[in-house]
C-alpha positions in Angstrom: -58.7 15.6 55.4 -62.3 15.8 53.2 -63.2 19.2 52.2 -66.9 19.0 53.2 -68.7 16.3 55.4 -72.3 14.2 54.6 -73.2 16.5 57.7 -73.0 19.3 55.5 -74.6 18.6 52.7 -77.2 16.3 54.2 -78.2 19.9 56.6 -78.0 22.1 53.8 -80.6 19.6 51.5 -77.9 18.8 48.2 -80.2 15.4 48.7 -82.9 16.4 47.5 -83.2 15.5 43.9 -86.5 16.2 41.4 -89.4 14.3 40.8 -89.2 10.6 39.4 -91.1 11.7 36.0 -88.5 13.9 35.5 -85.2 11.9 36.1 -82.1 11.1 33.3 -81.7 7.9 33.6 -77.8 9.0 33.1 -77.5 9.9 36.6 -78.6 6.5 38.2 -75.4 5.9 39.8 -75.9 9.2 41.4 -79.2 8.6 43.1 -79.3 6.6 46.3 -82.9 5.6 46.2 -86.6 6.9 45.4 -88.9 8.7 48.9 -92.7 9.8 47.7 -91.7 10.3 44.2 -89.0 12.3 44.4 -84.9 11.0 43.7 -82.6 11.2 46.9 -78.7 11.7 45.9 -76.4 9.3 47.0 -74.4 12.1 49.3 -71.5 9.7 49.9 -70.6 10.1 46.4 -70.9 13.8 46.7 -68.5 14.3 49.4 -66.1 12.4 46.8 -67.2 14.4 44.0 -66.5 17.6 45.7 -62.8 17.0 46.4 -62.1 15.5 43.6 -63.5 18.8 41.9 -61.6 20.9 44.7 -58.3 19.3 44.0 -58.3 20.1 40.0 -59.5 23.9 40.9 -56.9 24.0 43.4 -54.3 23.2 40.5 -55.5 25.9 38.0 -55.8 28.9 40.3 -52.0 27.9 41.4 -50.8 27.7 37.8 -52.6 31.2 37.4 -55.5 30.5 35.3 -58.8 31.8 35.7 -61.8 29.7 36.2 -65.9 31.6 35.1 -68.0 31.4 37.0 -72.2 31.0 35.8 -75.2 30.9 37.1 -78.1 33.0 35.9 -81.2 31.4 38.2 -82.2 33.7 40.6 -81.5 31.5 43.3 -77.6 31.3 42.6 -77.1 34.9 41.8 -76.1 36.0 44.9 -74.1 33.1 46.4 -72.0 32.8 43.2 -71.1 37.0 42.6 -70.2 36.7 46.8 -67.7 33.8 46.3 -66.0 33.8 42.8 -65.4 37.9 43.8 -63.8 37.0 47.2 -61.5 34.5 45.2 -60.7 37.5 42.6 -62.3 34.9 39.9 -65.1 36.2 36.7 -68.0 35.1 36.4 -71.7 35.5 34.7 -74.8 35.8 36.6 -77.3 38.0 34.0 -78.1 36.6 30.9 -75.0 34.4 29.2 -73.7 36.0 26.1 -74.2 34.1 22.9 -71.0 33.0 21.5 -69.0 34.5 25.0 -66.3 31.8 24.6 -66.3 31.2 20.8 -66.5 34.9 19.6 -64.6 35.9 22.9 -62.8 39.1 20.4 -66.4 40.4 19.7 -66.7 40.2 24.2 -63.8 42.3 24.6 -64.6 45.0 22.0 -67.9 45.3 23.8 -66.1 45.3 27.2 -63.3 48.1 25.7 -66.1 50.2 24.8 -67.2 50.4 28.4 -63.7 51.4 29.1 -63.5 53.8 26.7 -66.8 55.0 28.0 -65.2 55.8 31.2 -62.2 57.4 29.9 -64.3 60.1 27.9 -66.2 60.7 31.0 -63.5 61.4 33.1 -61.2 64.0 31.1 -64.7 65.5 30.2 -65.3 65.1 26.6 -68.8 63.9 27.9 -69.5 67.3 29.4 -70.2 69.2 25.7 -73.3 66.9 25.0 -76.6 67.5 24.8 -78.5 65.5 28.4 -80.1 63.5 25.7 -77.3 61.7 24.1 -75.4 62.2 27.7 -78.9 60.0 28.7 -78.4 57.6 26.0 -74.6 57.1 26.8 -75.3 55.8 30.4 -77.7 53.5 29.4 -75.5 51.9 27.5 -72.1 52.2 30.0 -75.0 50.9 32.5 -76.1 48.3 30.0 -72.6 47.2 29.6 -71.8 47.0 33.0 -74.4 44.8 34.1 -73.7 41.9 31.8 -70.3 42.6 30.8 -68.6 44.2 34.2 -68.1 40.9 35.9 -66.0 39.9 33.3 -64.0 43.1 32.8 -60.8 41.8 33.2 -61.2 38.9 31.9 -58.9 39.1 28.7 -58.5 35.6 27.3 -60.1 32.6 27.4 -61.2 31.2 30.9 -59.3 27.5 31.6 -62.1 26.1 33.4 -66.1 26.7 33.7 -68.4 26.0 36.8 -71.7 25.6 36.3 -74.9 26.3 38.3 -77.5 23.9 36.4 -76.0 22.5 33.3 -79.5 22.6 31.8 -80.0 26.1 32.7 -77.1 27.1 31.1 -77.0 24.4 28.1 -74.9 26.8 25.7 -72.3 28.2 27.9 -71.8 24.1 28.4 -72.2 23.9 24.6 -69.4 26.6 23.9 -66.8 25.1 26.8 -66.8 21.7 25.3 -66.7 22.8 21.8 -63.7 25.0 22.5 -62.4 21.9 24.6 -62.1 23.8 28.3 -63.2 21.5 31.0 -66.2 22.0 32.8 -67.4 21.4 36.5 -70.9 21.5 37.3 -73.4 20.8 40.2 -75.6 17.8 38.4 -79.0 17.3 39.3 -81.4 14.2 39.2 -83.1 16.0 36.2 -79.7 17.0 34.0 -77.3 15.2 31.5 -73.7 15.1 33.1 -72.5 12.9 29.8 -70.8 16.8 28.7 -69.5 17.3 31.6 -66.3 16.9 33.1 -66.6 17.5 37.1 -69.5 16.3 38.0 -70.7 17.5 42.0 -73.8 15.2 42.3 -76.8 17.8 43.7 -79.4 19.8 44.1 -79.0 22.8 42.4 -81.8 24.9 43.1 -81.7 25.6 47.0 -79.5 28.2 48.1 -77.9 27.0 50.6 -76.9 23.6 48.9 -75.5 25.9 46.3 -73.2 27.5 49.0 -71.9 24.6 50.7 -70.5 23.4 47.4 -69.3 27.0 46.4 -67.7 27.1 49.8 -65.6 23.8 49.1 -64.3 24.5 45.9 -63.5 28.3 46.5 -61.7 27.1 49.9 -59.5 25.3 47.4 -59.3 28.1 45.3 -58.3 30.2 47.4 -55.3 27.9 48.6 -54.1 27.4 45.3 -53.5 31.4 45.0 -52.2 31.6 48.1 -49.7 28.9 47.1 -49.3 29.7 44.1 -48.0 33.4 45.7 -45.7 31.5 48.3 -43.8 30.0 45.0 -43.2 33.3 43.9 -41.7 34.9 46.9 -39.2 31.2 47.0 -38.5 31.9 43.6 -37.7 35.8 44.0 -35.9 34.7 47.5 -33.5 31.8 45.3 -32.9 34.5 42.2 -31.4 36.9 44.5 -29.8 34.2 46.6 -27.8 32.7 43.7 -27.4 36.4 42.1 -25.9 37.2 45.6 -23.3 34.4 45.4 -22.6 34.9 41.7 -21.4 38.1 43.1 -19.5 37.1 45.9 -16.3 35.3 43.5 -15.9 38.8 42.0 -15.9 40.7 45.1 -13.3 38.3 46.6 -11.1 38.7 43.6 -12.1 42.2 43.8 -11.1 42.8 47.5 -7.7 40.4 46.9 -6.6 42.3 43.8 -6.3 45.4 46.1 -4.8 43.8 49.6 -2.0 42.6 46.7 -1.8 46.5 45.7 -1.4 48.0 49.2 1.3 44.9 49.8 3.2 46.1 46.5 2.8 49.8 47.9 4.4 49.0 51.2 7.4 47.1 49.7 7.9 50.3 47.3 7.7 52.7 49.6 10.4 51.0 52.1 12.6 50.5 48.8 
């Protein structure tokens, strides 16, 4: 069954593209028609592409890998933060820190610095600081939290990137391509889809449009995580069962030897 349908996408306004004069010719295969100078996206193709992307995201989540969501535009921030957090995935909704992927160890150092400040605050080390010094440290902590708080648990490079508006997040896409990380993206009619591995042709400016696509993709990720949990439980149960099976012959031999010893003891007593 399809993860989304034509009517849902139509109602959310996913079909509205940009003005004809702003279009990117590479998006021609995904454009249905032009109306009043505005390109209309072919939603039948969008449905197929959402399903394709959702299935790939599900497999990534099922294998225990991380997907980084990127959306720094105003209308996408809150939706992306909510949906990514619901499936426990990292996200970037403030300014994209240049070199976040290509210079990942430096970003990790900044995240560790934030953790160290928390540790020092909790153990009372900062109690002897002056008001001014304490204010500086607090501001630094707040700044780090704002920019990197949502990726604090990202200990290694993500296995995929999910981007809203490839033009605005061009640096993130370039870094991902350089490292061979697959990119999933909502691509509007004014964007270049050639660097995107999983294209979802849709309006990337409307909140409703972004939400309906993310709902389908995050539902697939949640399914992948659930299947992974079930598989792990099954593996654990199978391991316990095989251990029990291996232990059974030893127990049987032990019981047999005990029975033989008891019989021998009885014979000895009778004699």
